[in-house]
N, C-alpha and C positions, 0 to 999 in steps of 0.2 A: 639450141633449141628456144629456149625461152624468148627472147630477145624475137621473135619471128612470131612467136602466139600470140604475142602482146601486137606487132604490127598488125599481122594479120587476123585482129581483133579476136582470138579466140578469148581472151583474159580479159575480167573485164577493162572497163577504161579509165578504171579509178587511182588500178594500177601502171596506168602508162602517166609519161609525166608531160608529153613534146606539149608544144603547145599550138605545133600548126597541122591539118589533115590534109595529104595531098595523096591525091586518086588518079590511083593509074590503073588501065586495062581493070576499071570496074572495085578493085578491091580502094578500100581505104586504107595507109599505109600514118599513123602518129608519127612523122617525121620532119625535121627543118624542109622547107621548100628545096633549100640547094642539095637536100640529100639524097644522092643516085640512087634509084631503085631499082637492080638487075635480074637475069633470071641467073638464079645457077642452080645445076647440079636439078630442074627441068621444076624449080621452087621458085615466083617469084618477091624478093623480098628487098631492103634495104640492104647495102651495103653493111659489113661490120664492121664497127663506133671505130677499131684500129685504122681500117682506110681512110675513112672521114677525117678524124684527124690528122691522117697523115696528109689528106688533102689540101685538110685547109690551112697544115701549115706549111704544105708548099706553096699554095698562093699565095701565103706572109713573105715566103722567105723571097718567091720570086717579085714581089712590090719592091720587099728591101734592095735587092739586085738592081733592080731597075732605079730606084730615089740613091743608094749608092754611085752606081754608074752617071748619073745627073750631076750628082756633087762634086762627083771625081773631073767632070768634062767642068766644071768651074772653079773648081780650083786649078784646074790647066789653065784654063783663061785668064785666071786670077796672077797666077804665075809668071805668064808671059807679057801683060800688062805691068807687074813690077820690074820684069829683066828688060821691058822697054824705058820705063821712066829711070831705071837704072844708070840705064844707056846713055839715054839723053843727057841727064843729071854729070855722066863720067863726062863726056864729048868738051864741055865747058862753052863759051862762047864767051870772043871777047870782046865787041860791044856793046853797049846799053840794050839798044833799042833787042835786039837777040834774047840779052838778058833778059829782060821784061818780059818777053811773049814765050820764053823757057819756061820763066815764072806763072806764070800767066795756063800754060798747058802744064807744069808739074801742078797747076791746086786744081783744074782739070781732070787730069788723073787721079789724084790721089780723093777729092771727092766723086770722082766716079769710081774707086777700090772700093773708098767705107761704105757706098752706098750699095757696093755686090755684097762684099761680105757682112753687111745687115743683112740684106737677101739670103741670102749661104744661110747664117746663124736663125734667119726665120722658116728658110725651108728645115737645115735642121730639127727645130724646135717641133715642126710639122710632124716630120716622118716619126719623132719619139711617141707622140701624141699619135697618131695612128698604130705605130705597132704596140704601144702601149692598149689599145685598145682592143686589137685583135686579140694580142694575147691573150688580153682578158674575156674577150668573147670566145675566145677558143678556150679555153680555159673553165669558162662557164658552161660551154657546152658538153668537155668532157664529164664535170661532175657531172652535170643535167644526165648523161649516159651511165656514168658509171653509177648511179642511184637507183637508175631506171634500168642495169644489169642483175644488180645484188638485187633489188626486190623480183624481178622474174626468176634468180637463183632461185629465193626462198620457194616460189610461187612453183616450181620445178619438182621441187624439193617434192614438196609438200604433192604432189599430183603422183609423183613417184611413190612415196608412202602411200597412198589411197591405189594405185597403180596393183603396189602389192599387198597390201589386204586384200582386195578383190581377187586377187589370183586366189591367196592363199584362202578363200572361203570358193572359189570355182574346184579348186583341188580338195577339201572336204569334203564340197555337196558329192561328188563324181567318186569319190573313196566310199560317203555313205551309198550313193545310187551300187557301186559294182558288190558291196556286201551284202546289200537287199536280196540280193537274187542269186 
């Protein structure tokens, strides 16, 4: 509930720490641009933090699986090339011209394989950097939202305390009015 108060603009802006303002149906929400805003239970607001973080992890997982699939394909291709190279070497050739051609082909195949291995290593490095970056982004968003939720919980508790005090005062005034008659 406190989170909804912040997003709906009912709490002072200094208590909301999001850097972006997202406007939906004339309402301003202090959430990142990719944070979905939905109508639930008749109330328009951002989806819960847990769903947003889950969505981000799902996106990262899908990207990771895609890169893993690409890597598997490249490894299969390299394995196939190595198998072909092994079969060429095991056949052996009788004349020196065929041996010279085979050695040239082996040199080309080895150079190609090494180039592909370098490419795979480079792609693994990029994947590692991407995953690390994405995880750091998700962790940052989670920490920001956790801090925001804690601030909102404190504000909500303060509002509840004020509400209970107000309720007691109204009860006291009502009792005084009853006793005055």
